[in-house]
Each structure stands twice: as structure tokens, then as C-alpha cells.
C-alpha positions in Angstrom: 9.6 -27.0 -2.7 6.7 -26.7 -4.3 3.5 -25.0 -6.1 0.3 -26.7 -5.6 -2.6 -25.6 -7.9 -6.2 -26.9 -8.8 -7.1 -27.8 -12.2 -10.6 -27.5 -11.7 -11.2 -24.0 -9.2 -8.1 -22.6 -9.3 -7.4 -23.0 -6.1 -3.3 -22.5 -5.7 -1.0 -22.4 -2.3 2.4 -21.3 -2.0 5.7 -23.7 -1.9 6.3 -25.6 1.0 7.8 -24.7 4.1 11.0 -26.6 5.6 13.8 -25.8 8.4 16.1 -23.7 6.0 13.3 -22.0 3.7 9.8 -20.1 4.2 9.0 -18.4 1.0 7.5 -15.4 2.3 10.6 -14.1 4.1 11.6 -11.6 1.6 8.7 -8.9 2.7 11.0 -8.9 6.0 14.7 -8.8 5.0 13.3 -6.4 1.8 10.8 -3.9 3.3 10.1 -4.2 7.1 13.9 -4.2 8.7 15.2 -2.0 6.6 12.5 0.4 7.5 12.8 0.3 11.2 16.2 0.0 11.0 16.9 3.1 8.7 14.5 6.3 9.3 15.2 7.5 5.4 14.0 4.1 4.3 10.8 5.1 5.8 9.0 5.9 2.4 8.6 3.5 -0.4 8.7 4.5 -4.1 6.6 3.1 -7.1 4.5 4.1 -9.7 1.1 5.5 -9.6 -0.6 3.1 -11.3 1.1 0.5 -8.9 0.1 2.3 -5.7 -3.6 2.4 -7.0 -3.7 -1.2 -7.4 -2.1 -1.5 -3.9 -4.6 0.4 -2.8 -1.7 2.5 -1.0 -2.4 6.1 0.1 -0.7 8.8 -2.4 -0.7 12.5 -2.2 -3.3 13.0 -5.2 -1.5 16.6 -5.8 1.7 16.3 -6.8 2.9 16.2 -10.7 3.0 12.4 -11.1 4.6 12.7 -14.8 8.2 14.0 -15.8 8.7 16.5 -18.2 9.1 14.1 -21.2 5.5 12.8 -20.3 6.6 9.3 -18.6 5.3 8.4 -15.1 7.7 9.2 -12.4 7.7 7.4 -9.0 6.0 8.5 -6.0 6.5 8.7 -2.2 4.2 6.2 -0.7 4.5 5.6 3.5 6.5 3.1 4.8 3.8 1.6 7.1 1.2 1.7 4.4 3.3 -0.5 2.1 4.6 -2.7 4.8 0.7 -3.1 5.9 -0.5 -4.0 2.6 2.4 -6.8 2.7 1.6 -8.4 5.8 -1.7 -8.6 4.8 -0.7 -10.1 1.3 1.2 -12.5 3.4 -1.2 -13.6 6.1 -3.4 -14.3 2.9 -0.8 -17.0 1.6 -0.6 -18.5 5.1 -4.5 -18.8 5.4 -4.4 -20.4 1.4 -1.6 -23.0 2.7 -3.4 -26.5 3.4 -0.5 -28.6 3.3 2.5 -26.7 4.6 5.5 -29.4 4.7 5.9 -31.4 1.6 5.9 -34.4 4.2 2.4 -33.3 5.3 1.6 -33.5 1.4 3.4 -37.0 0.7 1.3 -38.0 4.2 -2.2 -37.2 3.1 -3.6 -40.2 0.9 -6.8 -38.5 -0.4 -4.5 -35.4 -1.4 -7.6 -33.1 -2.7 -8.3 -29.2 -3.0 -9.4 -27.6 0.0 -11.8 -26.1 -1.8 -13.8 -28.0 -4.5 -12.6 -31.4 -3.4 -11.3 -32.1 -6.8 -8.5 -34.8 -6.6 -7.1 -32.9 -10.2 -4.2 -31.2 -8.4 -1.0 -29.8 -10.2 2.4 -29.3 -8.9 4.9 -27.3 -10.0 
């Protein structure tokens, strides 16, 4: 596994994929499958600021503060959350330039796909 990034333009890609490792399966196992199999999980709880950052719809008429003035979690529709996570996953997949470690090793030029810089970092 390795995270590749460009020191010049900031482009990055997710970890390499392998037969036993695909870095984004958590979206499917943590969110999608439980919501499909258990109707009680068709609502996702999160704080209002997180829902706003993700652009997810929620009931604005509700009081989102607890009695002591702390924010409380709100319910987000399962489908909206899954849609957001799948779009985020699609973006990661589209940014993946070298899919496997072997792809990276076999590329003799190893240049950033965005700015063509050879100044790459590997974590």
C-alpha cells in the first residue's frame, strides 16, 4: 500500500489496490449493506455542521441544540448519505492514476498526471 502525491501541485491518489486490499470497501460494509438489510438503519445520525459540509438535506425546522446548548445529532436520509459517499468514492477512483503497486513500479517516468512534475512523494 502506498499513498502517492505531488509536491508541486498537490495532486494525490489513494492507496494502491491489491487482491486482498481495496481501500474504500468501508463505504459498502459500514453504510450501504447495513442500510439495505436493516430498515431501522435507513437514517444516519450526524451533527448539523457535518451535514451542511457534505451538502446533505435535513429538517431545518427541528431544534438541533440540546438543553445545555450543545449541538445534538440530526437524522439524515440514508439514500442521501450513501449517494454522497458513492460520489466521494467515484472521485477517489477517478484520481487513481497507478492502480496497483506493480503499475507504479513499472512506470519508468513516474510523473504527476496533472502537472507532469517528477517531484512525487510516497507515504
